[in-house]
C-alpha positions in Angstrom: 20.9 -26.5 -2.8 24.5 -26.0 -2.5 25.4 -23.3 0.3 28.7 -21.9 0.7 29.5 -20.4 4.2 30.8 -16.9 3.9 30.8 -15.4 7.3 29.4 -15.3 10.8 28.9 -12.5 13.3 32.3 -11.8 14.7 30.8 -11.5 18.1 29.3 -15.0 18.0 30.9 -15.9 20.9 28.3 -13.8 22.8 25.6 -16.2 21.8 24.6 -14.4 18.6 25.0 -15.9 15.4 23.8 -14.0 12.4 25.3 -15.8 9.4 25.6 -15.2 5.6 25.9 -18.0 3.0 25.7 -18.0 -0.7 23.4 -20.5 -2.6 25.7 -21.3 -5.6 23.0 -23.3 -7.4 20.5 -20.4 -7.3 23.0 -17.5 -7.2 21.2 -16.0 -4.0 22.2 -14.9 -0.4 21.0 -16.8 2.2 21.0 -14.6 5.6 20.4 -15.8 9.1 19.6 -13.0 11.5 17.7 -11.8 14.5 13.9 -11.7 14.3 12.8 -8.3 14.3 10.7 -6.6 17.1 6.9 -6.3 16.4 7.4 -2.5 16.0 10.3 -3.0 13.2 8.3 -5.6 11.4 5.2 -3.2 11.5 7.5 -0.3 10.3 8.6 -2.5 7.4 5.2 -3.7 6.6 3.7 -0.1 6.3 6.7 0.9 4.0 5.3 1.7 0.3 7.4 3.1 -2.7 6.6 3.1 -6.2 6.6 -0.6 -7.4 6.7 -1.9 -3.6 3.3 -2.3 -2.0 2.9 -2.1 1.8 3.0 -5.5 3.6 5.2 -8.5 3.9 4.2 -11.5 1.8 3.7 -14.7 3.6 6.7 -16.2 1.8 9.2 -13.5 3.0 10.6 -12.3 6.3 12.4 -9.5 8.0 15.7 -10.2 9.6 18.2 -8.0 11.4 21.9 -8.3 11.2 24.7 -6.2 12.7 26.4 -3.5 10.6 29.7 -5.3 11.6 28.7 -8.0 9.1 28.9 -5.5 6.1 32.2 -7.0 5.1 30.7 -10.6 4.9 27.8 -9.2 2.9 29.9 -7.6 0.5 31.9 -10.9 0.0 28.6 -12.6 -0.5 27.5 -10.3 -3.0 30.7 -10.5 -4.8 30.6 -14.2 -4.8 27.1 -14.3 -6.0 27.5 -11.9 -8.6 30.7 -13.9 -9.9 28.8 -17.1 -10.0 26.1 -15.4 -12.3 28.6 -14.2 -14.6 29.9 -17.8 -15.2 
């Protein structure tokens, strides 16, 4: 795995460290965030939509990141998309 650091929560000095990387070898985003509350995880697990069954598979997780990290997410999405086009 080749992780490329994109950005960290700008408020990281307060003890928070949500982080975004791009895995260049797989063209994937890697996101570190806060664990959800049990209520949020239950709400996500109950969500159903066409093509999306309720539940969270054992190999997946729900994480939270602050909206102030949107610029880092955009940059990571752009980087992953550029890598895929190569």
